[in-house]
C-alpha positions as CSV (number, residue, x, y, z in Angstrom):
1,X,-8.7,-22.4,-55.3
2,X,-5.8,-23.9,-52.7
3,X,-5.1,-20.0,-51.5
4,X,-9.1,-19.8,-50.7
5,X,-8.9,-23.0,-49.0
6,X,-5.5,-22.7,-47.4
7,X,-7.4,-18.9,-46.1
8,X,-10.4,-21.0,-44.6
9,X,-8.5,-23.5,-43.2
10,X,-6.8,-20.6,-41.4
11,X,-9.3,-18.7,-40.0
12,X,-10.9,-21.7,-39.3
13,X,-7.9,-22.9,-37.1
14,X,-7.9,-19.5,-35.8
15,X,-11.5,-19.4,-34.7
16,X,-10.9,-22.4,-32.9
17,X,-8.0,-21.5,-30.8
18,X,-9.4,-18.2,-29.7
19,X,-12.7,-21.0,-29.1
20,X,-10.5,-22.6,-26.7
21,X,-8.5,-19.8,-24.9
22,X,-12.1,-17.9,-23.9
23,X,-12.7,-21.5,-22.6
24,X,-9.9,-21.6,-20.9
25,X,-10.5,-18.0,-19.5
26,X,-14.2,-18.8,-17.8
27,X,-12.6,-22.3,-16.3
28,X,-9.5,-20.6,-14.7
29,X,-12.3,-17.5,-13.7
30,X,-14.9,-20.6,-12.2
31,X,-12.4,-22.0,-10.4
32,X,-10.9,-18.8,-8.5
33,X,-14.8,-17.8,-8.2
34,X,-14.8,-21.1,-6.6
35,X,-11.7,-20.8,-4.0
36,X,-10.3,-22.5,-5.9
37,X,-7.0,-20.9,-6.0
38,X,-4.1,-22.8,-6.3
39,X,-5.6,-24.5,-9.5
40,X,-7.0,-21.4,-10.9
41,X,-3.2,-20.2,-10.3
42,X,-1.8,-22.9,-12.4
43,X,-4.4,-22.0,-14.9
44,X,-3.6,-18.1,-15.3
45,X,0.2,-18.8,-15.9
46,X,-1.2,-21.5,-18.1
47,X,-2.9,-18.6,-20.7
48,X,-0.3,-16.6,-19.8
49,X,2.4,-18.8,-21.8
50,X,0.8,-18.0,-24.5
51,X,0.1,-13.9,-23.6
52,X,2.6,-13.5,-21.0
53,X,1.8,-9.6,-21.5
54,X,-2.4,-9.9,-21.1
55,X,-3.0,-7.0,-17.9
56,X,-6.0,-9.0,-16.8
57,X,-4.5,-12.3,-16.5
58,X,-1.6,-10.8,-15.0
59,X,-3.8,-9.5,-12.3
60,X,-6.2,-12.4,-12.2
61,X,-2.7,-14.7,-11.4
62,X,-1.7,-11.6,-8.8
63,X,-5.2,-12.3,-6.7
64,X,-5.2,-16.0,-7.2
65,X,-1.4,-15.8,-5.6
66,X,-2.6,-13.0,-3.2
67,X,-5.2,-15.4,-1.6
68,X,-2.6,-18.0,-1.0
69,X,-0.5,-15.2,0.8
70,X,2.5,-15.9,-1.8
71,X,2.7,-12.0,-1.6
72,X,6.3,-11.3,-3.1
73,X,5.4,-13.7,-6.3
74,X,1.9,-11.7,-6.3
75,X,3.3,-8.5,-6.9
76,X,5.4,-9.6,-10.2
77,X,2.2,-10.2,-11.7
78,X,0.8,-7.1,-10.5
79,X,3.5,-5.2,-11.6
80,X,3.7,-6.8,-14.9
81,X,-0.2,-6.0,-15.4
82,X,0.5,-2.1,-14.2
83,X,3.3,-2.4,-17.3
84,X,0.9,-3.1,-19.5
85,X,-2.6,-1.4,-18.9
86,X,-3.6,2.3,-19.8
87,X,-7.2,1.0,-17.6
88,X,-7.4,3.8,-15.0
89,X,-9.8,1.1,-12.6
90,X,-7.4,-1.7,-13.0
91,X,-4.6,0.0,-11.9
92,X,-6.2,1.5,-9.0
93,X,-7.4,-2.0,-8.1
94,X,-3.9,-2.9,-8.4
95,X,-2.7,-0.1,-6.7
96,X,-5.2,-1.3,-3.5
97,X,-3.8,-4.8,-3.9
98,X,-0.1,-3.8,-3.1
99,X,-0.7,-1.8,-0.5
100,X,-2.7,-4.5,1.3
101,X,0.5,-6.8,0.5
102,X,3.0,-4.2,1.9
103,X,0.5,-3.8,5.1
104,X,0.5,-7.8,5.4
105,X,4.3,-7.8,5.3
106,X,4.4,-4.8,8.0
107,X,6.0,-2.3,5.7
108,X,3.6,0.3,7.1
109,X,5.2,3.8,5.6
110,X,4.6,1.7,1.8
111,X,1.0,0.9,2.5
112,X,0.2,4.2,3.9
113,X,1.8,6.0,0.6
114,X,-0.5,2.7,-1.4
115,X,-3.8,3.9,0.5
116,X,-3.2,7.6,-0.2
117,X,-2.1,7.2,-3.7
118,X,-5.4,5.0,-4.5
119,X,-7.5,8.2,-2.9
120,X,-6.3,10.5,-4.9
121,X,-6.9,8.5,-8.0
122,X,-10.4,7.9,-6.3
123,X,-11.4,9.4,-3.0
124,X,-14.6,7.3,-2.8
125,X,-13.0,4.3,-2.5
126,X,-13.8,3.7,1.4
127,X,-12.2,0.4,1.7
128,X,-8.7,2.3,0.7
129,X,-9.6,5.3,3.3
130,X,-10.3,2.5,6.1
131,X,-7.4,0.3,5.5
132,X,-5.3,3.7,5.3
133,X,-7.4,4.7,9.0
134,X,-5.7,1.6,10.4
135,X,-2.7,1.6,8.8
136,X,-2.3,5.0,10.5
137,X,-3.5,3.6,13.9
138,X,-1.1,1.0,13.8
139,X,2.2,3.2,12.8
140,X,0.5,5.5,15.9
141,X,0.9,2.8,18.0
142,X,4.9,2.0,17.2
143,X,5.9,5.1,18.0
144,X,8.3,5.1,21.1
145,X,6.9,6.8,24.2
146,X,7.8,9.9,25.1
147,X,12.2,9.7,27.0
148,X,11.6,12.7,29.9
149,X,12.6,10.1,32.6
150,X,14.7,8.5,30.8
151,X,16.4,12.1,29.7
152,X,16.3,13.5,33.1
153,X,18.1,10.3,34.4
154,X,20.3,10.8,31.9
155,X,20.9,14.4,32.5
156,X,21.2,13.7,36.3
157,X,24.1,11.0,35.8
158,X,25.9,13.7,33.7
159,X,25.7,15.8,35.8
160,X,27.4,13.5,38.0
161,X,29.8,12.3,36.3
162,X,30.3,15.9,35.1
163,X,31.1,17.2,39.1
164,X,33.4,14.6,39.2
165,X,35.9,15.6,36.2
166,X,35.2,18.7,37.4
167,X,36.7,17.9,41.0
168,X,39.7,15.8,39.1
169,X,40.9,17.6,37.1
170,X,40.6,21.5,36.6
171,X,43.8,21.8,33.9
172,X,41.6,20.9,30.4
173,X,38.8,22.9,30.8
174,X,39.0,23.8,26.8
175,X,39.2,20.5,25.5
176,X,36.2,18.6,27.6
177,X,34.0,21.3,27.1
178,X,34.7,21.1,23.2
179,X,34.0,17.5,24.0
180,X,31.8,17.6,25.7
181,X,29.7,20.4,23.2
182,X,30.1,17.3,20.7
183,X,28.6,14.9,22.5
184,X,25.1,17.2,23.4
185,X,24.9,18.0,19.6
186,X,24.9,14.0,19.0
187,X,22.0,14.5,21.7
188,X,19.9,16.9,20.2
189,X,21.0,15.6,17.2
190,X,19.2,11.7,18.3
191,X,16.4,14.3,19.9
192,X,15.5,15.7,16.5
193,X,15.6,12.5,14.2
194,X,12.4,12.4,12.8
195,X,11.2,8.5,13.2
196,X,12.2,6.3,10.4
197,X,9.4,4.3,10.4
198,X,7.7,7.3,8.0
199,X,5.3,10.0,9.8
200,X,5.2,11.4,13.1
201,X,2.6,10.6,15.4
202,X,1.2,14.2,14.7
203,X,1.5,14.0,11.1
204,X,-0.3,10.4,11.6
205,X,-3.4,11.8,14.3
206,X,-3.3,15.4,11.6
207,X,-3.9,13.0,8.1
208,X,-6.1,10.4,10.7
209,X,-8.6,14.0,11.3
210,X,-8.6,15.3,7.3
211,X,-9.4,11.3,6.3
212,X,-12.4,12.3,9.2
213,X,-13.8,15.0,8.0
214,X,-13.0,13.5,4.0
215,X,-15.4,10.7,5.0
216,X,-18.2,13.0,6.6
217,X,-17.9,15.2,3.3
218,X,-18.4,11.9,1.4
219,X,-21.4,10.8,3.8
220,X,-23.2,14.4,3.4
221,X,-22.8,13.9,-0.5
222,X,-24.4,10.6,-0.4
223,X,-27.2,11.9,1.2
224,X,-27.5,14.5,-0.8
225,X,-27.5,13.1,-3.8
226,X,-29.8,10.6,-2.8
227,X,-32.2,12.8,-1.8
228,X,-31.7,14.7,-5.2
229,X,-32.1,11.2,-6.7
230,X,-35.5,10.9,-4.8
231,X,-36.3,14.2,-6.1
232,X,-36.2,13.1,-9.3
233,X,-37.8,10.3,-9.0
234,X,-41.2,12.4,-7.7
235,X,-41.1,14.6,-11.0
236,X,-41.2,11.2,-12.5
237,X,-44.2,10.0,-11.3
């Protein structure tokens, strides 16, 4: 009888704790929905004390921190959510939010890769596509302008200096030529180095064109699916 009573008490307490946890979650969600992001974040963190690996709680805490513009802290919760979930939809939502954070932190290369990864998993994600296009345009704007005039002026100056050297000293052609060759190689290397921000302007334009074509295909598919749906509806009648 005592064992039965103990078992009943444990079950009752478990039910009470579970109900309290469910209530606390709903209250945290309500705070978040009302835009009270600070208190929502605090509520989610309190819930995580008892269940630190809950992916949804970590994701929600990350979202509240995102709204508060505490981006580095938000990423920590997003990463913990990723580590503890196999839900593909949740993973894609987290990847999208992290790409947004990288964009806000001026990490264009990382944000572009993030949006591309989201679209690989879900090609129909219109928000990710638009943000990717915007990030690519931002990267294009940051590309350095052509250095034709600068290179031309530099070549004139180098020729002038070389003519002066040849006039001053004509007994050291071998060493001077070797040094010039090294300088030319270094200059060519500088010109041929890819832009350190990631994609070149040409690559960005190519990707933008591909995205536009993908958007056209997506819109055609939507129209086709709608026409098919309308046709099926008429058949039902």
